[in-house]
N, C-alpha and C positions, 0 to 999 in steps of 0.2 A: 171779508177778512176777519178771521176770528182773533188774530194775534193784532196788536197797536201798529200802527205802519209809521216808522220812525225814521228819522234823517242822521245821518252820521258823517262823519270825517276822521280819519286816521291820520295821526302825525308820528313824525319821527322816522328812524332808521334802523339804528339795531335794539332800540330800547323802545318799543312805540306805545301809544295809548289812542284808544277809541273815543272819540267826544260825541256823544248823542245828543241830539237836537229833540227835545220834545214839547209838543202842543199841549196845551190846558188839557188836563185830565189824562194824558199818555203816560204809559210807565215802560221801564224797562228790568229785567229780573237777572241780578248777577250771583256770583259765586261769592262768598265770604272771603275777604281780603283782597278783592281785586279793585275797590275804590280806589280814587285817586283825588276827586275833587268835585263841587257841585254850584251850581248858581243859588242864591237866595230865593226861596220859595220851593224847591225841590224837597219833599217829602220822603223819608226814609222809611220802611217797614220790612220787620224780620218775621218770616212765615215759614211753616210747614210746606214741605215739598218746594215745587215750581209755581203754584198759585193759578197754572192754567184749567181751563174749563174741563180739561179732562179728568183733573182730580177733584171735582166738586163734591162736597158733603164730607164729613166727618172722617167715615172709613177711606173714602178716597184720597184725604189728605193724609191720613195715616201710611196707607200703602206707597203713597209716593215718595214720603218721606224714609220710609223703611227701605225703599230699592235704593235710595242715595246711599244708604250705609254700606249696601253691597259694593258700591264703587267707591268706598274709603272718604266721601265727602260726608260732610256735615249735615245732620237732620234738616238745618235750617236755611232758607236762602234768604237774599234782601232784595226788594223791590224799591224802587225810585221811583215817585211819582210827582209830574208838575201840579201844583195844587192851585196856581194863581193865573190871571189872564197874561198871554204873552208867550214866546218861544223860551226857555231855559234850556240849560245845558247840563250834563253830568258826564262825567269822564271815568272812565276803567283804564288800568295799566297793565303792560305785560309783568310775569311772574319773572321772567328770566330773558336773556338777548335772544331774538326771533324776530316773528312776524305775526301780526293780527290778522286773519283771514274774514273777510265778511262772506256769509254762507245765506243766499237766498233761497229759503226753503220752499218757496213754490216754483224754483227752478230745480230742485231734486225731489218731485215728485212728493214733496211734501214729507221726506223722512232724510235724514243724514245720520251715519253712523261714525263715530270717532272715539279715538282714545279718551279713556275715562278722565285725565287729568288736561284735556285740550280746551274744553268749554270753559268760556271766559264771560259773557252774557248773551241776553236775547230780549227781542221784544216781549214786553209784556201779552200772554197767551199761548206762547211758544212752548211745548212741552220737552221737559228734559228727564228722560227714562232710563231703563235700563235695557240692553240689547243681549240676552243669552245665546251663546253658541251650541247648536245641537248636535257639533261634532265633538268626539272625544279627542281627537287628536289636538284641534283648535284650543280646545278647554283645558289642557295639560301642559301645552308647551306654546301657547300663543303668546308670550310676552306678557299680555294684559290680561291673560288668562281667557275666561269663556265669558266674562262680563266687560262691556263697553258701554258708552253712553250712547241713548238714542235722542235725537234732536227732532221732534215733529212738529207741524204746524203749517203756516203761511207766511211766517213773519222774518226777520230778519236776525241771525244768530251769528254770534263772532267767536269764533276758537283761536287758540296759540298756538304756535308753532315754532321749535326751537331751529336758530342756523338759518339757512335758505329754503325757500319752498319750492317745490317741483309738483306741477300739474299735470297728470297724464290721462289723456281720454283714449279709453281701451273700446278697440272695434269686439262685437261679437264673437266670442270663444280667444280672443287674445288675451297672453298673460303676462304677468307681470311679476316677479321674484323681487323680494324687499325683506331687508331687515325687520324683524317683528317690530323694534321699538321705533322704527322710523317711519310708520304710518301713521297720518295724522285723522285721515278718514275718507269715506267715501260713500257714495250713495247706494240706495238699498239694491238695485239692480246688479252689483258687483257681487260675484262670487268668491268667498275668503275661507282659504284653508291653508293649512300649515303642514309642510313638508320636511322630511329628514335631508340633511345636505349630502349624507351618501359618501362612501369611502373612509377607510382607516386613516388614512392622511387628513385628508379633509377635517375630520371630526377630531382627532386628537392634538393637530398642530396648526391647525388651519387659524386658531385666534378668531374666528366669526361666528362660533357657537355651532350648535349641531341642528337647527333649524331655520328654516326662514319661511315666511308667507307666500303665498301663490294667490293671486288676484287675478279673478279673470271677468272679462268685460261681456256687456256692454256697459259703461259707465264711466265715471270721472272720479280718480284717486287722487288724492293729496299726499306728498311725500315731504317730509322733514329731515334736514341732513344732520341736525344734532338733538336728538331727544334727550330731555333732561336725565332720563338713567345715566346716560354715556357721560354727560357733563359732569354731573355729581361724582361718577367714579374716577373719574380723570383728575377733579378738585380733591376727593379724598387720596389718592395715590400719590399726589404731589404735596400735598401737607405735611408737615413735620410731625414725627411720630414722638409721643412722651412729652410734649411741650418744650422740646429742646430747640434751639436756633438752627435754622437753614442755613448753608452755605451756598446755595443756589443751586439749580439742577444743572448738570454737567461739569460741576467743580472737580478740578483737578486734585484738589485735595482730599474730598470725599470726606469719609469718615475720620480722618487724619486731621483733617482741619475741626471737627469737632473736640478732638483731645486737645487741640492746640489753645482754643478759646477759653480754656479754665473753667468752663461750666459743669464739666463732667464730674462724676462722683465715682470712685472706686472702692 
């Protein structure tokens, strides 16, 4: 095993967190901002890149950190080590309602491709890199663009998904069409492409966007029912504009209620 062999337990339903149990000298690497709590004896260290053996050396670390900039992440990651005898625990929390999915990379031929915001944490030694698309259509219209995250190694990794999670096992040649934002990740045997919805009415009035992802087996695909981008757009659309008071969605008074409350200025 190149990656540290860690134990874990996931707690909660809608807002989950994962508790990682570390033996002496074991470590876990995590995205900045995902830390929740840790036992005494856990040492926290900020590093360039992911700290995996794949990125050893000065130039390897610079390259690994630089790739993270392409995915919109920080140059740095945080590693948590157990520095004293006995088992110690450190926990990481979901950023928004959904599920934490454990991914055993040894069951995915050592490689798992995921949306760039999906990664939460992983055993020390797992490489967190960048997956580039070689297809022009996927690059321009793939929602997450031609850059996705690539998790490599033989240890445990944890990704986060919004809403409810569906897992689909595709047979060789079997296809699944998915909204581009609803993809959590898939293994390296899946062929991923972007297709035009087609039809003037579908394109102009369908309300589902102009493109969808086509995933072709064999392999495993993880789907989320509530992408963060969709959640954020709904919250933004429902928020009162201009700092005014909101009478509530569906109010029969509507704008008239705003006039009657006396806060509007003419």
